[in-house]
HTML snippet that shows the backbone in 3Dmol.js (N, CA, C, O; Angstrom):
<script src="https://3Dmol.org/build/3Dmol-min.js"></script>
<div id="view" style="width:600px;height:400px;position:relative"></div>
<script>
const pdb = `
ATOM      1  N   MET A   1       0.612  -1.321  -0.236  1.00  0.00           N
ATOM      2  CA  MET A   1       0.107   0.030   0.408  1.00  0.00           C
ATOM      3  C   MET A   1       1.000   1.194  -0.055  1.00  0.00           C
ATOM      4  O   MET A   1       2.034   1.481   0.548  1.00  0.00           O
ATOM      5  N   ILE A   2       0.608   1.799  -1.051  1.00  0.00           N
ATOM      6  CA  ILE A   2       1.240   3.177  -1.021  1.00  0.00           C
ATOM      7  C   ILE A   2       0.109   4.450  -0.080  1.00  0.00           C
ATOM      8  O   ILE A   2      -1.118   4.498  -0.166  1.00  0.00           O
ATOM      9  N   ARG A   3       0.960   5.311   0.724  1.00  0.00           N
ATOM     10  CA  ARG A   3       0.210   6.227   0.458  1.00  0.00           C
ATOM     11  C   ARG A   3       1.109   7.793   0.916  1.00  0.00           C
ATOM     12  O   ARG A   3       2.312   7.811   1.175  1.00  0.00           O
ATOM     13  N   GLU A   4       0.048   9.229   0.936  1.00  0.00           N
ATOM     14  CA  GLU A   4       0.589  10.011   0.701  1.00  0.00           C
ATOM     15  C   GLU A   4       1.668  10.388   1.975  1.00  0.00           C
ATOM     16  O   GLU A   4       1.710   9.934   3.118  1.00  0.00           O
ATOM     17  N   LYS A   5       2.355  11.209   1.431  1.00  0.00           N
ATOM     18  CA  LYS A   5       3.744  11.235   2.744  1.00  0.00           C
ATOM     19  C   LYS A   5       2.723  12.844   3.230  1.00  0.00           C
ATOM     20  O   LYS A   5       2.160  13.644   2.483  1.00  0.00           O
ATOM     21  N   ASP A   6       2.843  12.819   5.108  1.00  0.00           N
ATOM     22  CA  ASP A   6       2.386  13.128   5.562  1.00  0.00           C
ATOM     23  C   ASP A   6       3.317  14.665   5.860  1.00  0.00           C
ATOM     24  O   ASP A   6       4.390  14.638   6.461  1.00  0.00           O
ATOM     25  N   THR A   7       2.557  16.253   5.210  1.00  0.00           N
ATOM     26  CA  THR A   7       3.214  17.002   5.181  1.00  0.00           C
ATOM     27  C   THR A   7       2.936  18.125   6.488  1.00  0.00           C
ATOM     28  O   THR A   7       3.656  19.096   6.721  1.00  0.00           O
ATOM     29  N   THR A   8       2.091  17.852   7.023  1.00  0.00           N
ATOM     30  CA  THR A   8       1.278  18.195   8.443  1.00  0.00           C
ATOM     31  C   THR A   8       2.358  18.102  10.085  1.00  0.00           C
ATOM     32  O   THR A   8       2.242  18.611  11.199  1.00  0.00           O
ATOM     33  N   SER A   9       3.455  17.090   9.378  1.00  0.00           N
ATOM     34  CA  SER A   9       3.833  16.542  10.684  1.00  0.00           C
ATOM     35  C   SER A   9       4.897  17.611  11.621  1.00  0.00           C
ATOM     36  O   SER A   9       5.892  17.000  11.232  1.00  0.00           O
ATOM     37  N   GLU A  10       5.184  18.131  12.056  1.00  0.00           N
ATOM     38  CA  GLU A  10       5.366  19.235  13.355  1.00  0.00           C
ATOM     39  C   GLU A  10       7.048  19.063  13.196  1.00  0.00           C
ATOM     40  O   GLU A  10       7.590  17.962  13.104  1.00  0.00           O
ATOM     41  N   ILE A  11       7.738  20.299  13.182  1.00  0.00           N
ATOM     42  CA  ILE A  11       9.188  20.490  13.845  1.00  0.00           C
ATOM     43  C   ILE A  11       9.094  21.182  15.109  1.00  0.00           C
ATOM     44  O   ILE A  11       8.591  22.282  15.338  1.00  0.00           O
ATOM     45  N   VAL A  12       9.861  20.069  16.183  1.00  0.00           N
ATOM     46  CA  VAL A  12       9.998  20.042  17.018  1.00  0.00           C
ATOM     47  C   VAL A  12      11.540  20.021  17.481  1.00  0.00           C
ATOM     48  O   VAL A  12      12.112  18.952  17.270  1.00  0.00           O
ATOM     49  N   ILE A  13      12.301  21.047  18.083  1.00  0.00           N
ATOM     50  CA  ILE A  13      13.352  21.566  18.812  1.00  0.00           C
ATOM     51  C   ILE A  13      13.772  21.521  19.937  1.00  0.00           C
ATOM     52  O   ILE A  13      13.529  22.573  20.528  1.00  0.00           O
ATOM     53  N   ASP A  14      14.476  20.548  20.740  1.00  0.00           N
ATOM     54  CA  ASP A  14      14.534  20.464  22.380  1.00  0.00           C
ATOM     55  C   ASP A  14      15.763  21.489  22.495  1.00  0.00           C
ATOM     56  O   ASP A  14      16.772  21.497  21.790  1.00  0.00           O
ATOM     57  N   LEU A  15      15.528  22.109  23.253  1.00  0.00           N
ATOM     58  CA  LEU A  15      16.332  23.652  23.524  1.00  0.00           C
ATOM     59  C   LEU A  15      17.400  23.216  24.573  1.00  0.00           C
ATOM     60  O   LEU A  15      18.436  23.829  24.829  1.00  0.00           O
ATOM     61  N   THR A  16      16.869  21.786  25.267  1.00  0.00           N
ATOM     62  CA  THR A  16      17.757  20.994  26.236  1.00  0.00           C
ATOM     63  C   THR A  16      18.968  20.145  25.801  1.00  0.00           C
ATOM     64  O   THR A  16      19.894  19.954  26.589  1.00  0.00           O
ATOM     65  N   GLY A  17      18.970  19.662  24.620  1.00  0.00           N
ATOM     66  CA  GLY A  17      19.699  19.130  23.520  1.00  0.00           C
ATOM     67  C   GLY A  17      20.819  19.576  22.992  1.00  0.00           C
ATOM     68  O   GLY A  17      21.405  20.413  23.678  1.00  0.00           O
ATOM     69  N   PRO A  18      21.448  19.193  21.688  1.00  0.00           N
ATOM     70  CA  PRO A  18      22.190  19.827  21.017  1.00  0.00           C
ATOM     71  C   PRO A  18      22.019  20.987  19.869  1.00  0.00           C
ATOM     72  O   PRO A  18      22.621  21.894  19.295  1.00  0.00           O
ATOM     73  N   GLU A  19      20.644  20.236  19.958  1.00  0.00           N
ATOM     74  CA  GLU A  19      19.439  21.446  18.757  1.00  0.00           C
ATOM     75  C   GLU A  19      19.691  22.753  19.621  1.00  0.00           C
ATOM     76  O   GLU A  19      19.887  23.851  19.100  1.00  0.00           O
ATOM     77  N   GLY A  20      19.673  22.579  20.703  1.00  0.00           N
ATOM     78  CA  GLY A  20      19.142  23.906  21.628  1.00  0.00           C
ATOM     79  C   GLY A  20      20.683  25.010  21.202  1.00  0.00           C
ATOM     80  O   GLY A  20      20.590  26.237  21.249  1.00  0.00           O
ATOM     81  N   ASN A  21      21.687  24.463  20.903  1.00  0.00           N
ATOM     82  CA  ASN A  21      22.808  25.859  21.310  1.00  0.00           C
ATOM     83  C   ASN A  21      22.841  26.496  20.653  1.00  0.00           C
ATOM     84  O   ASN A  21      22.873  25.942  19.554  1.00  0.00           O
ATOM     85  N   ALA A  22      22.864  28.001  20.554  1.00  0.00           N
ATOM     86  CA  ALA A  22      22.815  28.843  20.149  1.00  0.00           C
ATOM     87  C   ALA A  22      23.330  28.907  19.019  1.00  0.00           C
ATOM     88  O   ALA A  22      22.323  28.958  18.313  1.00  0.00           O
ATOM     89  N   TYR A  23      24.053  28.935  18.449  1.00  0.00           N
ATOM     90  CA  TYR A  23      24.819  28.511  16.492  1.00  0.00           C
ATOM     91  C   TYR A  23      24.187  27.600  16.092  1.00  0.00           C
ATOM     92  O   TYR A  23      24.380  27.642  14.877  1.00  0.00           O
ATOM     93  N   VAL A  24      23.288  26.456  16.378  1.00  0.00           N
ATOM     94  CA  VAL A  24      22.492  25.264  15.777  1.00  0.00           C
ATOM     95  C   VAL A  24      21.565  26.318  15.801  1.00  0.00           C
ATOM     96  O   VAL A  24      21.915  27.230  15.052  1.00  0.00           O
ATOM     97  N   LEU A  25      20.671  26.491  16.299  1.00  0.00           N
ATOM     98  CA  LEU A  25      19.032  28.268  16.098  1.00  0.00           C
ATOM     99  C   LEU A  25      19.703  28.696  15.213  1.00  0.00           C
ATOM    100  O   LEU A  25      19.411  28.196  14.127  1.00  0.00           O
ATOM    101  N   LEU A  26      20.726  29.631  15.181  1.00  0.00           N
ATOM    102  CA  LEU A  26      21.167  30.532  13.845  1.00  0.00           C
ATOM    103  C   LEU A  26      21.436  29.994  12.574  1.00  0.00           C
ATOM    104  O   LEU A  26      21.306  30.641  11.535  1.00  0.00           O
ATOM    105  N   GLY A  27      21.795  28.862  12.632  1.00  0.00           N
ATOM    106  CA  GLY A  27      21.711  28.211  11.274  1.00  0.00           C
ATOM    107  C   GLY A  27      20.411  27.643  10.915  1.00  0.00           C
ATOM    108  O   GLY A  27      20.158  27.631   9.710  1.00  0.00           O
ATOM    109  N   TYR A  28      19.544  27.176  11.712  1.00  0.00           N
ATOM    110  CA  TYR A  28      17.608  26.699  11.210  1.00  0.00           C
ATOM    111  C   TYR A  28      17.280  27.902  11.323  1.00  0.00           C
ATOM    112  O   TYR A  28      16.558  28.143  10.355  1.00  0.00           O
ATOM    113  N   ALA A  29      17.460  29.364  12.334  1.00  0.00           N
ATOM    114  CA  ALA A  29      16.831  30.220  11.392  1.00  0.00           C
ATOM    115  C   ALA A  29      16.959  30.551  10.456  1.00  0.00           C
ATOM    116  O   ALA A  29      15.941  30.966   9.901  1.00  0.00           O
ATOM    117  N   LYS A  30      18.481  30.591   9.553  1.00  0.00           N
ATOM    118  CA  LYS A  30      18.863  31.331   8.413  1.00  0.00           C
ATOM    119  C   LYS A  30      18.136  30.260   7.275  1.00  0.00           C
ATOM    120  O   LYS A  30      17.617  30.855   6.331  1.00  0.00           O
ATOM    121  N   ARG A  31      18.022  28.637   7.238  1.00  0.00           N
ATOM    122  CA  ARG A  31      17.538  28.086   7.149  1.00  0.00           C
ATOM    123  C   ARG A  31      16.478  28.258   6.399  1.00  0.00           C
ATOM    124  O   ARG A  31      16.467  28.298   5.169  1.00  0.00           O
ATOM    125  N   TYR A  32      14.856  28.446   7.693  1.00  0.00           N
ATOM    126  CA  TYR A  32      14.198  28.199   7.468  1.00  0.00           C
ATOM    127  C   TYR A  32      13.573  29.892   7.023  1.00  0.00           C
ATOM    128  O   TYR A  32      12.550  29.936   6.340  1.00  0.00           O
ATOM    129  N   ALA A  33      14.098  30.922   7.355  1.00  0.00           N
ATOM    130  CA  ALA A  33      13.640  31.635   6.381  1.00  0.00           C
ATOM    131  C   ALA A  33      14.134  31.799   5.049  1.00  0.00           C
ATOM    132  O   ALA A  33      13.443  32.564   4.377  1.00  0.00           O
ATOM    133  N   ASN A  34      15.123  31.308   4.470  1.00  0.00           N
ATOM    134  CA  ASN A  34      15.920  31.255   3.266  1.00  0.00           C
ATOM    135  C   ASN A  34      14.146  30.197   2.708  1.00  0.00           C
ATOM    136  O   ASN A  34      13.273  30.756   2.044  1.00  0.00           O
ATOM    137  N   ASP A  35      14.047  28.993   3.088  1.00  0.00           N
ATOM    138  CA  ASP A  35      12.820  28.727   3.083  1.00  0.00           C
ATOM    139  C   ASP A  35      11.408  29.371   2.818  1.00  0.00           C
ATOM    140  O   ASP A  35      10.705  29.418   1.808  1.00  0.00           O
ATOM    141  N   LEU A  36      11.282  29.760   3.858  1.00  0.00           N
ATOM    142  CA  LEU A  36      10.328  30.939   3.868  1.00  0.00           C
ATOM    143  C   LEU A  36      10.199  32.670   2.618  1.00  0.00           C
ATOM    144  O   LEU A  36       9.330  33.474   2.280  1.00  0.00           O
ATOM    145  N   GLY A  37      11.277  32.488   2.430  1.00  0.00           N
ATOM    146  CA  GLY A  37      11.833  33.322   1.277  1.00  0.00           C
ATOM    147  C   GLY A  37      11.933  34.837   1.988  1.00  0.00           C
ATOM    148  O   GLY A  37      11.412  35.897   1.641  1.00  0.00           O
ATOM    149  N   TYR A  38      12.415  34.664   2.610  1.00  0.00           N
ATOM    150  CA  TYR A  38      12.745  35.932   3.403  1.00  0.00           C
ATOM    151  C   TYR A  38      13.957  36.647   2.339  1.00  0.00           C
ATOM    152  O   TYR A  38      14.690  35.838   1.770  1.00  0.00           O
ATOM    153  N   SER A  39      14.149  37.917   2.100  1.00  0.00           N
ATOM    154  CA  SER A  39      15.137  38.505   0.875  1.00  0.00           C
ATOM    155  C   SER A  39      16.744  38.597   2.192  1.00  0.00           C
ATOM    156  O   SER A  39      16.923  39.086   3.307  1.00  0.00           O
ATOM    157  N   GLU A  40      17.372  38.009   1.441  1.00  0.00           N
ATOM    158  CA  GLU A  40      18.909  38.383   1.924  1.00  0.00           C
ATOM    159  C   GLU A  40      19.558  39.928   3.288  1.00  0.00           C
ATOM    160  O   GLU A  40      20.583  40.118   3.942  1.00  0.00           O
ATOM    161  N   GLU A  41      18.378  40.585   3.117  1.00  0.00           N
ATOM    162  CA  GLU A  41      18.511  42.337   3.387  1.00  0.00           C
ATOM    163  C   GLU A  41      17.477  41.515   4.903  1.00  0.00           C
ATOM    164  O   GLU A  41      18.022  41.693   5.993  1.00  0.00           O
ATOM    165  N   GLU A  42      16.128  40.704   4.941  1.00  0.00           N
ATOM    166  CA  GLU A  42      15.200  40.823   6.174  1.00  0.00           C
ATOM    167  C   GLU A  42      16.360  39.136   6.865  1.00  0.00           C
ATOM    168  O   GLU A  42      16.600  39.281   8.064  1.00  0.00           O
ATOM    169  N   VAL A  43      16.954  37.842   6.295  1.00  0.00           N
ATOM    170  CA  VAL A  43      17.679  37.204   7.064  1.00  0.00           C
ATOM    171  C   VAL A  43      18.956  37.950   7.837  1.00  0.00           C
ATOM    172  O   VAL A  43      19.220  37.502   8.953  1.00  0.00           O
ATOM    173  N   GLU A  44      19.895  39.219   7.260  1.00  0.00           N
ATOM    174  CA  GLU A  44      20.739  39.688   7.699  1.00  0.00           C
ATOM    175  C   GLU A  44      20.013  40.369   8.823  1.00  0.00           C
ATOM    176  O   GLU A  44      20.377  39.944   9.920  1.00  0.00           O
ATOM    177  N   ASP A  45      19.389  41.004   8.855  1.00  0.00           N
ATOM    178  CA  ASP A  45      18.459  41.837   9.866  1.00  0.00           C
ATOM    179  C   ASP A  45      18.146  40.382  10.735  1.00  0.00           C
ATOM    180  O   ASP A  45      19.099  40.039  11.435  1.00  0.00           O
ATOM    181  N   LEU A  46      17.216  39.688  10.775  1.00  0.00           N
ATOM    182  CA  LEU A  46      16.775  38.627  11.639  1.00  0.00           C
ATOM    183  C   LEU A  46      18.333  37.960  12.181  1.00  0.00           C
ATOM    184  O   LEU A  46      18.300  37.095  13.056  1.00  0.00           O
ATOM    185  N   MET A  47      19.362  38.308  11.743  1.00  0.00           N
ATOM    186  CA  MET A  47      20.957  37.409  12.665  1.00  0.00           C
ATOM    187  C   MET A  47      21.055  38.198  13.922  1.00  0.00           C
ATOM    188  O   MET A  47      21.080  37.921  15.121  1.00  0.00           O
ATOM    189  N   LYS A  48      21.123  39.818  12.857  1.00  0.00           N
ATOM    190  CA  LYS A  48      21.267  40.818  13.797  1.00  0.00           C
ATOM    191  C   LYS A  48      20.405  40.669  15.028  1.00  0.00           C
ATOM    192  O   LYS A  48      20.864  40.882  16.150  1.00  0.00           O
ATOM    193  N   ALA A  49      19.235  40.325  14.829  1.00  0.00           N
ATOM    194  CA  ALA A  49      18.253  40.605  15.974  1.00  0.00           C
ATOM    195  C   ALA A  49      18.134  39.225  17.051  1.00  0.00           C
ATOM    196  O   ALA A  49      17.644  39.168  18.178  1.00  0.00           O
ATOM    197  N   MET A  50      18.770  38.192  16.240  1.00  0.00           N
ATOM    198  CA  MET A  50      18.965  37.142  17.312  1.00  0.00           C
ATOM    199  C   MET A  50      20.118  37.093  18.063  1.00  0.00           C
ATOM    200  O   MET A  50      20.238  36.293  18.990  1.00  0.00           O
ATOM    201  N   GLN A  51      21.097  37.982  17.707  1.00  0.00           N
ATOM    202  CA  GLN A  51      22.627  38.200  18.408  1.00  0.00           C
ATOM    203  C   GLN A  51      22.566  39.804  19.062  1.00  0.00           C
ATOM    204  O   GLN A  51      23.616  40.429  19.208  1.00  0.00           O
ATOM    205  N   SER A  52      21.650  40.215  19.320  1.00  0.00           N
ATOM    206  CA  SER A  52      21.765  41.317  20.094  1.00  0.00           C
ATOM    207  C   SER A  52      21.355  41.147  21.424  1.00  0.00           C
ATOM    208  O   SER A  52      21.016  42.209  21.945  1.00  0.00           O
ATOM    209  N   GLY A  53      21.284  40.268  22.061  1.00  0.00           N
ATOM    210  CA  GLY A  53      20.875  40.380  23.359  1.00  0.00           C
ATOM    211  C   GLY A  53      21.697  39.003  23.608  1.00  0.00           C
ATOM    212  O   GLY A  53      22.601  38.479  22.956  1.00  0.00           O
ATOM    213  N   ASP A  54      20.876  38.526  25.088  1.00  0.00           N
ATOM    214  CA  ASP A  54      20.856  37.048  25.442  1.00  0.00           C
ATOM    215  C   ASP A  54      20.284  35.841  24.997  1.00  0.00           C
ATOM    216  O   ASP A  54      19.400  36.047  24.165  1.00  0.00           O
ATOM    217  N   TYR A  55      20.477  34.637  25.261  1.00  0.00           N
ATOM    218  CA  TYR A  55      20.241  33.515  24.749  1.00  0.00           C
ATOM    219  C   TYR A  55      18.360  33.142  24.835  1.00  0.00           C
ATOM    220  O   TYR A  55      17.754  32.275  24.205  1.00  0.00           O
ATOM    221  N   GLU A  56      17.821  34.120  25.813  1.00  0.00           N
ATOM    222  CA  GLU A  56      16.640  33.885  25.845  1.00  0.00           C
ATOM    223  C   GLU A  56      16.189  35.140  24.971  1.00  0.00           C
ATOM    224  O   GLU A  56      14.999  34.990  24.693  1.00  0.00           O
ATOM    225  N   ASN A  57      16.704  36.339  24.428  1.00  0.00           N
ATOM    226  CA  ASN A  57      16.580  37.076  23.091  1.00  0.00           C
ATOM    227  C   ASN A  57      16.887  36.269  21.853  1.00  0.00           C
ATOM    228  O   ASN A  57      16.148  36.415  20.880  1.00  0.00           O
ATOM    229  N   LEU A  58      17.749  35.561  21.802  1.00  0.00           N
ATOM    230  CA  LEU A  58      17.556  34.506  20.786  1.00  0.00           C
ATOM    231  C   LEU A  58      16.329  33.896  20.268  1.00  0.00           C
ATOM    232  O   LEU A  58      15.822  34.133  19.172  1.00  0.00           O
ATOM    233  N   ILE A  59      15.688  32.686  21.606  1.00  0.00           N
ATOM    234  CA  ILE A  59      15.480  32.197  21.480  1.00  0.00           C
ATOM    235  C   ILE A  59      14.120  32.839  21.462  1.00  0.00           C
ATOM    236  O   ILE A  59      13.313  31.967  21.140  1.00  0.00           O
ATOM    237  N   ASN A  60      13.352  34.308  21.727  1.00  0.00           N
ATOM    238  CA  ASN A  60      12.378  34.706  21.565  1.00  0.00           C
ATOM    239  C   ASN A  60      12.320  35.650  19.636  1.00  0.00           C
ATOM    240  O   ASN A  60      11.492  35.570  18.729  1.00  0.00           O
ATOM    241  N   VAL A  61      13.016  36.068  19.708  1.00  0.00           N
ATOM    242  CA  VAL A  61      13.281  36.161  18.170  1.00  0.00           C
ATOM    243  C   VAL A  61      13.351  35.386  17.271  1.00  0.00           C
ATOM    244  O   VAL A  61      13.260  35.776  16.107  1.00  0.00           O
ATOM    245  N   PHE A  62      13.531  34.085  17.595  1.00  0.00           N
ATOM    246  CA  PHE A  62      13.209  32.749  16.883  1.00  0.00           C
ATOM    247  C   PHE A  62      11.902  32.696  17.006  1.00  0.00           C
ATOM    248  O   PHE A  62      11.125  33.161  16.173  1.00  0.00           O
ATOM    249  N   ASP A  63      11.527  32.046  18.200  1.00  0.00           N
ATOM    250  CA  ASP A  63       9.916  32.297  17.986  1.00  0.00           C
ATOM    251  C   ASP A  63       8.891  33.155  17.645  1.00  0.00           C
ATOM    252  O   ASP A  63       7.704  32.830  17.684  1.00  0.00           O
ATOM    253  N   ASP A  64       9.279  34.181  17.329  1.00  0.00           N
ATOM    254  CA  ASP A  64       8.382  35.350  16.617  1.00  0.00           C
ATOM    255  C   ASP A  64       8.313  35.402  15.171  1.00  0.00           C
ATOM    256  O   ASP A  64       7.368  35.827  14.507  1.00  0.00           O
ATOM    257  N   HIS A  65       9.852  34.734  14.579  1.00  0.00           N
ATOM    258  CA  HIS A  65       9.475  34.681  13.207  1.00  0.00           C
ATOM    259  C   HIS A  65       9.399  33.269  13.127  1.00  0.00           C
ATOM    260  O   HIS A  65       9.019  33.054  11.976  1.00  0.00           O
ATOM    261  N   PHE A  66       9.568  32.057  13.781  1.00  0.00           N
ATOM    262  CA  PHE A  66       8.982  30.360  13.142  1.00  0.00           C
ATOM    263  C   PHE A  66       8.092  30.200  14.245  1.00  0.00           C
ATOM    264  O   PHE A  66       7.334  29.309  13.860  1.00  0.00           O
ATOM    265  N   GLY A  67       7.723  30.555  15.443  1.00  0.00           N
ATOM    266  CA  GLY A  67       6.462  29.639  15.991  1.00  0.00           C
ATOM    267  C   GLY A  67       5.494  28.649  15.233  1.00  0.00           C
ATOM    268  O   GLY A  67       5.089  27.495  15.373  1.00  0.00           O
ATOM    269  N   HIS A  68       5.297  29.956  14.145  1.00  0.00           N
ATOM    270  CA  HIS A  68       4.415  29.027  12.840  1.00  0.00           C
ATOM    271  C   HIS A  68       4.979  27.528  12.752  1.00  0.00           C
ATOM    272  O   HIS A  68       4.107  26.664  12.851  1.00  0.00           O
ATOM    273  N   TYR A  69       6.207  27.111  12.594  1.00  0.00           N
ATOM    274  CA  TYR A  69       7.119  26.575  11.763  1.00  0.00           C
ATOM    275  C   TYR A  69       7.224  25.852  12.422  1.00  0.00           C
ATOM    276  O   TYR A  69       6.503  24.881  12.193  1.00  0.00           O
ATOM    277  N   VAL A  70       8.262  25.737  13.847  1.00  0.00           N
ATOM    278  CA  VAL A  70       8.239  25.496  14.501  1.00  0.00           C
ATOM    279  C   VAL A  70       8.092  25.196  16.055  1.00  0.00           C
ATOM    280  O   VAL A  70       8.143  26.168  16.808  1.00  0.00           O
ATOM    281  N   ILE A  71       7.947  24.159  16.495  1.00  0.00           N
ATOM    282  CA  ILE A  71       7.444  24.176  18.271  1.00  0.00           C
ATOM    283  C   ILE A  71       9.495  23.774  19.084  1.00  0.00           C
ATOM    284  O   ILE A  71      10.196  22.780  18.895  1.00  0.00           O
ATOM    285  N   LEU A  72       9.738  24.810  19.772  1.00  0.00           N
ATOM    286  CA  LEU A  72      10.463  24.968  20.669  1.00  0.00           C
ATOM    287  C   LEU A  72      10.081  24.280  22.233  1.00  0.00           C
ATOM    288  O   LEU A  72       9.075  24.592  22.872  1.00  0.00           O
ATOM    289  N   GLU A  73      11.200  23.202  22.721  1.00  0.00           N
ATOM    290  CA  GLU A  73      10.626  22.548  23.676  1.00  0.00           C
ATOM    291  C   GLU A  73      11.958  22.383  24.725  1.00  0.00           C
ATOM    292  O   GLU A  73      13.145  22.081  24.602  1.00  0.00           O
ATOM    293  N   ARG A  74      11.264  22.672  25.558  1.00  0.00           N
ATOM    294  CA  ARG A  74      12.793  22.754  26.745  1.00  0.00           C
ATOM    295  C   ARG A  74      12.570  22.006  28.031  1.00  0.00           C
ATOM    296  O   ARG A  74      13.455  21.970  28.885  1.00  0.00           O
TER     297      ARG A  74
END
`;
const viewer = $3Dmol.createViewer("view");
viewer.addModel(pdb, "pdb");
viewer.setStyle({}, {cartoon: {color: "spectrum"}});
viewer.zoomTo();
viewer.render();
</script>
């Protein structure tokens, strides 16, 4: 039996594991921004905003931009 691929599966990032590393999150953000059609300038602004504060700021900015696309778990 062949069935359609489930495209509604959620993307979950465990912040307590290796994926929760700030550099990994920056990489994901850049990839997701490109996937969603952000311009180069928008991606650059996003990277600056994510790096403009502490880790909590990075997570909040990430969630503001990709919360509809990715679930962050603690």
